[in-house]
C-alpha angles and dihedrals in degrees: 000000000000121000090247090053092050090049092052092052092050095055112120114260092241088070094053095106119127090253092055092044089052089052092051091049089050091053091050091049092050090049091052091049092051091048091051098048118107113266117254122249090259092049090051091054092048093046094049093043090223134101109205116204128179114221144147124252107242149106099287097036118038137322142155110276129187090272100038135286115349142154136123097275091041091054091051093047094045090053090051092048090049091051088055093044093238139116121263120234121184121202114198124230117170100194114072094206092054090047092057091045089055092053092045090052092049094249092130139033095229142337123228116178109125090284115185114225107237132166091244093052092044089062088058104039140012116251128206121232110288120274099181137026123215136172126219108237133190116224128195137189112273093229093062134069114284109246114229098195142004089270090067090058095059110111094022130106105265118182128193137167114268115247092017128130086248089071090052090052092050091050089055091049092048089068088067096032107040093178093058112116136173144172126244126209122183102199101057136100124213088253087061090053092050092050093048091053090044090054093044093244091129130021099224143006137180118230136164118264094243091054091048092049097054095043104037093098092049094053105031095167090062098084130188114251107174145318116274100219133321125321115286132204135234126222144162116265123229132177115272101242141125093258103083098161098113091037091054092050089052090050091052092047094051091048090050096052090046091054096046096046098247092117093054090049091053092049090053092044097054105026102043115103098190114148111230090224096050093040093064093031127213093276093050091049090051090050092051090045090060100036108031107027097063089059092058103028097092090052092047092050092048094049092043091054092048095049098035102248136128106262093217090056089050089050091051092050093050091049091050090049103042111355084245092296108142091199096050116136138168134208090253090066103255115136146179137028092316095032098234123186119234091249095050091045091053092050090051095047093248107152097178117034091189091060104101096214095048092045094048094046092044094050093046091049091049092051091048090050091053088048091054093047093062117094112281092236092068110096133196140306087029092048093057094043092051090048090052090052090051090050087060105036104019132257092268095060091042090055090049089054091049090051090050091048091053092047089057095048098261128129110261090199095059120081091207089063099037094052089061092059101038092082089057088070085079092060118088095217088062107032092050087068096049132083101239101040128211123014134169087247097179091062099070089048091053090041094055093044092050092051092050090052092047091047092052092049092047091049092049091047091050091051090052091050092050091048093049090050091049092048091048091051091049091047091054093048096040112039095182120053113235120246089240091060091046092057090055092063121104121236091265091054097252125125116263121255093252090062093046 
């Protein structure tokens, strides 16, 4: 018997009049009607346990990182799914126009792909409050004349992404500049546009300011000319319908992460292009070399001996990862001296990632495991360099780069060849053909090069320390310098190069 039925039978007899009975029946009928109504969009998500979002694999949206799926939009979506207590599922749609059509037709719960909020799109879908502001910018090849306005672009080869808000802006400008023309390509990312301008393959392109910011150093010949219009905002797209339950929860979530600072942290995390070497600076690295490294050097040497690694290489990795800060942590969840993820730590038996010994041993073991997983035919130093790249970007993306290297006639077992093709993992025309999709392929190249520089400096510093100790010991045991040693001095009193 239903609860409402039990309640009706337990009513006191003095309320058994026809009027009261009618009221009870009315309550039961209303309850049945409520129970039979279609569930809201929010209730459907909660009941299914899954939030389904439509997005586009790429650098500003989502991609497979070394420690699993990541990306700015992914981080936002995962936070929203967590707030609902459900699992996130992303369905890929490459074409932005098709993506918006799907949402408008009710074929998806929401779309999150760095979508610019425009009047034309607002007639089709319902956008959340903005969570990021970007400006459309025109870039040109450094070797040409810098255009000052859209008039200077007329007659040139201007390329934009098909279905983007950039096309809408150009269509608006065409009303005032009828001779303005451009080309549209659907399967490109803004990083592709920047590279094409950098190489001189096209005269001009329009990209968003955040994409230009993070890639300007990579493509220095793609120079900023001017802003194409006022700043615009990005939002998530929802179907335009009476049921706004899921939409309202998304609104509340985005407002919450803006208030508590999480949104700003994500923007910094994914759109900062700071170089780890330049961030610390040479002077800061020298300071840490003298003040922090001695504290951890015995542990590094012990772990390196146990695992079978060069301790100076291990020291360089840990500096690159954490600047030798045992309590280092990032928003993405990696922690400790070797910045291990929770998943990797669990696989390695690390119970406390902030424990220096566990972190150092776990990171060294993980690197050695990557080293052993490479084909036996690969010899050092290539084997170590490839393993370092995998430590940064993941074995899946490294294998994709090796496949790409082989496709283009390079040697997939040589780091010198593979490092040329790793950056291509950021280009849609290439990563669409590979198993693991988009990757920030320039990062493992930079990562390996940084570590090699750090290792060389650490090794040189260690040699100097050993030499100073030896000289101090000799000075204590031999008060007067021998005439033979004196004759080995240069005219300025320094030791000759052969002795150094």
